[in-house]
N, C-alpha and C positions, 0 to 999 in steps of 0.2 A: 101484372103485379098482383100477387096473391097474398104475400106475407111480409112481416116486418120482425125485427129483433126487439126484444125488451126483456126485463128480468123474468127468469123462469119461475113457474109455480112449483117446480120440483125442488125439494130440499137439496141444498148444496150443489145445484146444477149450474148456477151462474146465469148466463144468457140463454134465452130460448127463442124459438121461432113461433110466431103467432099469425093466424089467418086475419086478414083485414077485410075479408068478404067470405061468403059461403063457398066452399070448394066441394065439388061433387065427387062421389065415389068413382074410383077407376082413373083418376087424373094424375098426371105428373104435376105436382104443385110448384115445381122449380123449372119451368121450361127455359131453355137457353143457358142454364147453369152448367159450368164445366165440371163434371164429376169424373172425368177420365183420370185413372190412377196409373202410376208407373211403378215398376218393381224396384226395391232397394234391397240389396243383399244384407244378410245379417252381418257379414264382415264389414261392409261399408257403414252400417249403423253403429257397430262397435267402435269404429274409428272416429265417430262424431263427438262433439262436446256434450257435456251433461245437459246443457240447455237445449241443444238441438234434439237429443234423444227424448227429452221430456215433451217437446213439441210434438214429435212423432207419436209417442205413447198417448198423448191427449187426443189426437185426431185420427189415428190410423190403426190398422190391424195387420196381422201376419196371415198370409195365405200361401200354401204350397212352398213354404220355406223362405218367402220374401215378404218384407214389409210392403204394403200397398200405400203409396203416398201420392199427394197431389203434385202436379208439375211445378207449382210455385206456391209456397205457403203465404207469400205476400199478396196472392190473388184469390184467397178463399172466398167463395160466395156464400150466401145465406144458407144454403143446404148443408154446409158443414157444421152448422150450429144446432141441428136437430138433436134433442136429447132422447135418451131411452126411457121406456116406461113398461111396466107390467101390463098396461092397458093401451097399447099403441093404436094410432089411427093411420099409420103409414106402413107400407111394406118396402123393404130395401132389397133390390135385386143385385146380388154380389157380382153377377156376370156383367151387367150393363152399368152398374153404379148409379142406377136411377131409383127414385122413390115413386111410389104410387099410393094414392089414398085407398084405404080398405073400407071406408065408409064415408058418408057425407061429413064434412067438418064445418062447424059453425063459425061465424064471425067472432073473433076474439079468443078462439080455442088454440091452445098450444099444440103444435104438431110434434108427434113423437113416434119413434120406431121401436120395435121389440128386440132390443139387444140381447135379452136373455135367451130368446129362441135362436138368435144368430150364433151364440156361443156353441151350439151343438152342430152347426154346419160342418160337414167333412172339410178337412184341410184348412179350416179357419181357426185362428187363435187370437182372441182379444186379450190385450195386455193392459192392466190398469194398476196404478199406484205402486210401481216397482222402481 
């Protein structure tokens, strides 16, 4: 157990993930979390309700023409609540769906990843506020 949820320090971010102890560089801070994603076609997405589409936009991304979604939105673990930052302390591997710390993280520090750098990945499209 490395982390907990609490109100984010990031403006308008809502909930954030915070360390409850020091986490060393190069570690997966969410061992045992299910980050496996399944593909959802754009056609299937378009046939969903507005509420379902919003949930997908809030948590997921498009890669190679498919939404990448969790197996079950009712079973999202703590890793799904990591916010993005211009000064991240986590790296996200799009192939494995795993986070790794890019530096030591202090107790009480919010864990963040670099969404802005992810937007330039080939075949990846982040969608927000549509």
